[in-house]
C-alpha positions in Angstrom: -11.7 4.7 -25.5 -8.1 3.5 -25.3 -8.0 5.0 -21.9 -11.0 3.1 -20.6 -9.4 -0.1 -21.9 -6.1 0.7 -20.0 -8.0 1.5 -16.8 -10.1 -1.5 -17.0 -7.1 -3.9 -17.5 -5.4 -2.0 -14.5 -8.3 -2.5 -12.3 -8.7 -6.3 -13.3 -4.9 -6.6 -12.4 -4.4 -7.8 -15.9 -0.9 -9.4 -16.3 -0.9 -8.6 -20.0 1.1 -5.4 -21.1 -1.2 -2.5 -20.5 -0.8 -0.1 -23.3 -0.1 3.7 -22.8 -3.2 6.0 -23.0 -3.7 7.9 -26.2 -3.8 11.3 -24.3 -3.6 12.2 -20.7 -3.6 15.5 -18.6 -1.9 16.8 -15.6 -5.2 16.0 -13.5 -4.8 12.2 -14.6 -1.3 12.3 -12.9 -2.6 14.3 -9.9 -5.4 11.8 -9.5 -3.3 8.8 -9.4 -1.1 10.2 -6.5 -4.3 11.1 -4.8 -5.7 7.4 -5.4 -2.5 5.9 -4.0 -2.8 8.1 -0.7 -6.6 6.8 -0.4 -5.5 3.5 -1.0 -3.1 3.6 1.8 -5.7 5.4 4.1 -8.4 2.6 3.1 -6.1 -0.2 4.1 -4.9 1.2 7.3 -8.6 1.9 8.3 -9.5 -1.5 7.4 -6.8 -3.2 8.9 -5.6 -1.2 12.1 -8.7 -1.6 14.3 -8.8 -5.4 13.9 -5.0 -5.6 14.7 -5.3 -3.5 17.7 -8.2 -5.8 19.0 -6.0 -8.7 18.4 -2.9 -7.1 20.3 -5.4 -6.3 23.3 -6.6 -9.9 23.2 -2.9 -11.1 23.6 -2.2 -8.6 26.2 -5.2 -10.1 28.1 -4.3 -13.5 27.4 -0.8 -13.3 28.6 -1.8 -11.0 31.7 0.7 -8.2 30.7 0.5 -4.9 32.3 0.8 -1.9 30.3 4.6 -1.6 30.4 5.1 -5.2 29.7 2.8 -4.9 27.0 4.5 -2.0 25.2 7.7 -4.1 25.4 6.4 -7.6 24.3 4.3 -6.1 21.6 7.3 -4.5 19.6 8.0 -7.8 17.6 4.3 -7.7 16.3 4.8 -4.5 14.5 8.7 -4.2 14.3 10.9 -7.0 12.7 12.8 -7.4 9.6 10.1 -8.7 7.3 7.9 -5.5 8.4 10.9 -3.4 7.7 11.3 -4.7 4.2 7.4 -4.0 3.7 7.9 -0.7 4.9 10.9 0.1 2.7 9.0 -1.3 -0.4 6.2 1.1 0.8 8.6 3.9 0.9 10.1 3.2 -2.5 6.7 2.9 -4.3 5.7 6.3 -2.6 8.8 8.0 -3.8 8.2 6.6 -7.3 4.8 7.4 -7.4 5.5 11.2 -6.1 8.4 11.5 -8.3 6.6 10.1 -11.6 3.4 12.0 -10.6 5.3 15.2 -10.2 7.2 15.0 -13.5 4.2 14.0 -15.4 2.0 16.9 -14.0 4.7 19.3 -14.7 5.3 18.3 -18.4 4.1 20.6 -21.0 2.9 17.7 -22.8 2.3 15.0 -20.3 4.0 11.5 -21.3 1.0 9.3 -20.8 3.3 6.2 -20.6 4.5 7.5 -17.4 1.1 7.4 -16.1 1.1 3.6 -16.6 4.2 3.4 -14.6 2.8 5.5 -11.9 -0.4 3.2 -11.8 1.6 0.2 -11.8 3.7 1.5 -8.8 0.5 2.1 -7.2 -0.4 -1.5 -7.7 2.7 -2.6 -6.1 2.3 -0.2 -3.3 -1.3 -1.6 -2.4 0.1 -5.2 -2.8 3.2 -4.6 -0.5 0.6 -2.8 2.2 -1.6 -5.7 1.9 1.1 -8.3 2.3 2.3 -6.5 5.4 -1.1 -6.6 6.9 -1.4 -10.1 6.2 2.0 -11.0 7.7 1.3 -9.0 10.9 -2.0 -10.4 11.4 -0.9 -14.2 10.9 2.1 -13.3 13.3 -0.3 -12.1 16.2 -3.0 -15.0 15.5 -0.2 -17.7 15.7 0.9 -16.0 19.1 -2.8 -16.1 20.2 -3.2 -19.8 19.3 -0.2 -20.7 21.6 
C-alpha cells in the first residue's frame, strides 16, 4: 500500500515529502533506471522531428545551402545554456545509474535510495523538457525575424 502511495505522489509531482517504501526489490531499482532511459527516448522521439522541421524551415527561409546551413545551425543546438542542460542531464544520469546499481546490488535494498532515484529521474525529465523548450523557442524566434 505505501508503495502505491509513494508512486502516486511521485507521478502527481507532489511537492510534499514522499516517504520511503516499506519494501523494495532489486527489480524496483532496475525498473526505475529503465524508466529513465524510456523517458529520454520518449522526449527525443516527441521533440526531435518537430525541431528538425523548424531547422529546415529556417534553412529555406534564409536560403542557406547545405554548408551554410551546417555552419549557421550550430547556435541552435550548441550554446552555453544547452551545454548547461546537457551537464544537468549527465549528472542526473550518473546519479540514477549509480544509485540504481547500488540499490540493485544491495543484499537488502535501501528503499529510501529508490526514492532518491525517482527524484533524480524527475529532475532528468525536467532538465530535458527545459532544454527542448529553450531550443524550440530559440528557433521559433529566429523564424519570426
